[in-house]
C-alpha positions as CSV (number, residue, x, y, z in Angstrom):
1,M,0.0,0.0,0.0
2,N,1.3,3.5,-1.0
3,M,0.1,6.9,0.0
4,W,-0.6,9.5,-2.7
5,F,-1.5,13.2,-2.5
6,I,-3.3,15.6,-4.9
7,G,-5.7,18.6,-4.6
8,C,-7.8,21.0,-6.6
9,T,-8.8,18.5,-9.3
10,H,-11.9,20.6,-9.9
11,F,-13.6,17.8,-11.9
12,E,-16.6,19.2,-13.9
13,H,-15.4,22.8,-13.5
14,R,-15.4,24.5,-16.9
15,N,-14.0,27.9,-15.7
16,I,-10.9,26.4,-14.0
17,I,-9.5,25.6,-17.4
18,E,-9.1,29.3,-18.1
19,L,-8.7,30.5,-14.6
20,A,-5.7,28.2,-13.8
21,G,-4.4,28.0,-17.4
22,R,-5.0,24.3,-17.7
23,P,-3.9,22.7,-21.0
24,H,-7.3,21.2,-21.8
25,A,-9.7,22.1,-24.5
26,D,-12.8,21.3,-22.4
27,I,-14.2,19.6,-19.3
28,R,-14.2,16.2,-21.0
29,S,-10.5,16.3,-21.9
30,M,-9.6,17.7,-18.5
31,N,-11.5,14.9,-16.6
32,Y,-10.1,12.3,-18.9
33,D,-6.5,13.5,-18.3
34,L,-7.0,13.6,-14.5
35,V,-8.6,10.2,-14.4
36,S,-6.1,8.5,-16.6
37,K,-3.1,9.9,-14.7
38,W,-4.7,9.0,-11.4
39,N,-5.4,5.4,-12.4
40,R,-2.0,4.9,-14.0
41,T,-0.4,5.9,-10.6
42,V,-2.7,4.6,-7.9
43,K,-3.4,0.9,-7.2
44,P,-6.8,-0.2,-5.7
45,C,-5.2,-0.8,-2.2
46,D,-3.4,2.6,-2.1
47,I,-4.6,5.5,0.0
48,V,-5.1,8.9,-1.7
49,F,-5.4,12.1,0.3
50,H,-7.3,14.6,-1.8
51,L,-6.5,18.1,-0.4
52,G,-9.8,19.7,-1.4
53,D,-11.8,21.1,-4.2
54,F,-12.6,17.7,-5.7
55,S,-15.4,18.5,-8.1
56,F,-18.0,21.0,-9.2
57,G,-20.3,18.2,-10.4
58,N,-23.6,17.2,-8.9
59,A,-23.9,14.3,-6.4
60,T,-24.4,11.7,-9.2
61,Q,-21.4,13.0,-11.1
62,M,-19.2,12.9,-8.0
63,R,-20.3,9.4,-7.0
64,E,-19.6,8.2,-10.6
65,M,-16.1,9.9,-10.6
66,L,-15.2,8.4,-7.2
67,G,-16.3,5.0,-8.5
68,I,-13.9,5.3,-11.4
69,L,-10.8,6.6,-9.5
70,L,-8.7,3.9,-7.9
71,G,-7.6,3.7,-4.3
72,K,-9.1,4.5,-0.9
73,K,-9.9,8.2,-1.1
74,I,-9.7,10.5,1.9
75,L,-10.9,14.1,1.4
76,I,-9.4,17.0,3.3
77,R,-12.2,19.5,2.6
78,G,-11.5,22.6,0.5
79,N,-13.4,25.8,0.1
80,H,-15.3,24.5,-2.9
81,D,-16.3,21.1,-1.4
82,R,-19.7,20.3,-0.1
83,G,-20.5,19.3,3.5
84,I,-19.0,16.3,5.2
85,Q,-22.1,14.1,4.8
86,A,-22.5,15.0,1.1
87,M,-18.9,14.2,0.3
88,T,-19.1,10.9,2.4
89,N,-22.3,10.0,0.4
90,A,-20.4,10.7,-2.8
91,G,-17.9,7.9,-1.9
92,F,-15.0,9.3,0.1
93,Q,-13.9,6.8,2.8
94,A,-13.3,9.7,5.2
95,V,-13.9,13.5,5.0
96,L,-11.8,15.7,7.3
97,E,-11.0,19.3,7.8
98,N,-7.3,18.5,8.2
99,A,-5.1,15.6,9.3
100,T,-1.6,14.9,10.7
101,I,0.3,11.9,9.4
102,Q,3.5,10.4,10.7
103,T,6.3,9.8,8.2
104,P,9.8,8.4,8.8
105,W,11.1,12.0,8.7
106,G,8.5,13.7,10.9
107,S,4.9,14.6,11.1
108,I,3.2,16.4,8.2
109,F,0.0,18.4,8.5
110,L,-2.6,18.1,5.7
111,Q,-5.0,20.9,4.9
112,H,-6.5,22.7,1.9
113,R,-4.8,26.1,2.4
114,P,-1.1,26.7,3.2
115,L,-0.1,27.8,6.7
116,Y,2.1,30.8,7.3
117,S,3.5,29.7,10.6
118,L,4.1,26.2,12.1
119,D,2.8,27.7,15.3
120,D,-0.6,27.3,13.7
121,A,-0.1,23.5,13.2
122,P,-0.2,20.7,15.8
123,M,2.9,20.4,17.9
124,G,5.8,18.5,16.3
125,V,4.7,19.1,12.7
126,V,7.7,19.7,10.3
127,A,5.8,20.5,7.1
128,V,2.4,21.4,5.7
129,V,1.0,19.7,2.5
130,H,-1.7,21.8,0.9
131,A,-3.5,22.7,-2.3
132,H,-5.6,25.8,-3.0
133,I,-3.0,27.8,-4.8
134,H,-3.1,26.6,-8.4
135,R,0.2,27.8,-9.8
136,G,1.9,30.1,-7.4
137,H,2.0,33.1,-9.7
138,K,1.4,36.5,-8.1
139,E,-2.1,36.8,-9.7
140,D,-3.0,33.3,-8.5
141,L,-1.9,34.2,-4.9
142,E,-4.1,37.3,-5.0
143,R,-7.1,35.4,-6.4
144,A,-6.7,32.9,-3.6
145,D,-6.6,35.7,-1.0
146,E,-3.0,34.7,-0.2
147,C,-1.1,38.0,0.4
148,T,2.3,36.7,1.3
149,K,4.8,34.3,0.0
150,V,4.1,30.7,1.0
151,P,6.8,29.5,3.5
152,N,9.3,26.8,2.6
153,F,7.8,24.3,5.0
154,C,4.7,24.1,2.8
155,V,4.4,21.7,-0.2
156,N,1.7,22.5,-2.8
157,V,0.0,19.5,-4.4
158,S,-2.6,21.4,-6.5
159,S,-3.2,19.6,-9.7
160,E,-1.4,22.2,-11.9
161,V,1.7,22.0,-9.7
162,V,1.9,18.2,-9.8
163,N,1.1,17.7,-13.5
164,Y,-2.5,16.6,-12.8
165,M,-1.5,13.3,-11.1
166,P,-1.3,12.1,-7.5
167,I,2.2,12.4,-6.1
168,S,4.0,10.2,-3.6
169,L,5.2,10.7,0.0
170,S,8.8,10.4,-1.3
171,W,8.1,13.2,-3.8
172,I,7.0,15.4,-0.9
173,H,10.1,14.4,1.1
174,R,12.3,15.4,-1.9
175,Q,10.7,18.8,-2.1
176,L,11.3,19.3,1.6
177,L,14.9,18.1,1.3
178,D,15.5,20.6,-1.5
179,K,14.2,23.3,0.8
180,K,16.4,22.0,3.6
181,I,13.3,21.4,5.8
182,T,13.7,17.7,6.7
183,P,16.7,15.4,7.3
C-alpha cells in the first residue's frame, strides 16, 4: 500500500481551465487527463489524500467519478467542497478538515490552504502539505486571497503543480529536502 496526494482537481469545473491556465480544451478532456493519470499511478489498495476542491459536479457525477478513481480516497475539505455528509455519500472513505500523518522523517499536516507559521499547526509538525494555490503566480496568490509568499515548510499539491497526477510521499520528502526542511 502506498500513500498519494493531490488537490484541486476541480472535476466538472469548466471555468478552472481558463482561470488556472490548464492545457485542456474542455471539461471532458480535463476529466479524462486527470482520471487516466490518477489510475496509472494509484493501485486499488493505495490511499489517496485529496486536499480539497474535488469536483464541481452534482452528487451523481461525484459518485460516478469516485467510483472510477482507484484507491481508498480521503478528502481534506477545500473551500469549494460540499459538507461532510454530502462528500461521504459521494464515496470518500473519510472526510476531514485536516489531518496529521506520521512519516519516517517527521509529522506532516494536511489541509487545503497553506499555513504561514508552524505555530498554527499541531505540535511537532515539520511540514504542511496543501492545495488551494493553483500555480503560485502573483495573480494566483491574489485570487486565492494569499497576500504573502508561501513558506518553505509548505508543499503544494494542487493539480497544476503536480502535472495533474497524485504524487507520492517520497516526492513530498524530496521537495522538503530541496528546501532543507527535513533530514
